[in-house]
N, C-alpha and C positions, 0 to 999 in steps of 0.2 A: 504494500500500500504506500509506503514512503520511498518509492523508488526514485522519484524525481524531486525530492525535497531539497537537495543541495542545489539543483539547477533553478528551482523556483525561488529559493531564498537569494541566490545570486542575481536573478533577474529583478527581484523586488528591490534589492539594494541599489542596482544600477538605475532604476527608474524612480528612486526616492527623490523627494523634493529637496533641492540643495540650498534652500533659502533658510535664513534664521527665523525662528518663530518662538513665540511664548504663548501659553494658554493659562488663563486664570479661571478656575472653575468654582462653581457654587458661590458666586458673589451675590450678596443679598441686596442687589439693586435691580429693578426691572430692566429688561433689555431695551425697551423703548427709551428709557432715560439714558442708557449708555450710548445708544446710537447718536444722540445729539453731540456727545463729546467726540465720538469716533469720526463723525463727519468733518470735524474741525481739522483733524490731523491726516486724513487720508491723502496720500500723494505728496506730502511734505517731506523734507529731509529730516533725519532723525533728530538732529540738534534743534531745528526749528520746531518740530513737534513737541519736544520736551519743554521748550520755552512757552509754547502755547498752553500746554497742560499745567504748567506751574502758575499761570496767571488766569486760569479759567475757574470761576466760582461755582462749580457744580460738584455734587457729591461723588460722581463717578470719576472725576479728574485724578485724585490720588491713586485710585486703583489702576486706571489705564496708564498713568505715569510709571507706576511700579512694574507693570507688565512690559511697557516699552523699554525701560531700563534693563529688564531681564533679557529681552530679545536682543538688545545691543550687546550685552555681555556674552550671550550665546554666539553672536556673530563674531565677536573679537576673539573669544577663547576657543570655541569649538571649530569654527570654519575659517579662522584667521583672516577675516575681512577687515578692511580699513574703515574706521568709524566715519570719516569725512565723506565717504562715497555712499553711505547707507541712506535709504529712504523708505517710507512706509508704503509697501506695495499693496498690502491688503490688511484690512482690519474689520472685524465684524463681531457681533454679539449675538449668540444664540440663546434661546430660552432654556433655562435650567429647570429643576424641579420646583414645584409650587407648594408652599406650606399652607394648609387649609386650617383656618381658625374660625371660631364662631363667636359672635357678639350677641349677648342677650338683649332682646327688645321687649316692648310691652306686650301684655296678654299672652305670654308664654312663647312668643315667636323667637327665632334666632336668625340673624343675618350672617352670611358667610363673609369672611375676610380672606382674600387671597394674597399671601406674601410671596411675591415672585422673586426668582433668582435668575442669574444669567451666567453664561460661559463666554469669556472675552478672549479673542484670539488676535494677536498682532503678528504680521509677517513682514520681515524686512528683506530688501533686495539691494543689489548694487546698481548704481547709475551707469 
């Protein structure tokens, strides 16, 4: 059954994405709020994106900034890329698991509260 496993793993490694990336998972901010911050940095150089995130007064800014710094560190240390040539090629926020809570209301009713989370991904590439 595992006759071609070595060939398959070699092909998978050859086709792997060679770009630096970072993923922050289970962040307790809804993905629609993170999208606002990610739209500000998409396509910008890495240093310019960091400057934008430091001066953006949104709750998602510190989380995205931390993820971007991690992606820059991955590019420098693992892939040996130059920091000055890096730019934000892709960034997106997918919806994570939702915590469901209930709030008591009058006459025995209960209203549901959805506490949403997100998975944030930042991918850097060279110019």
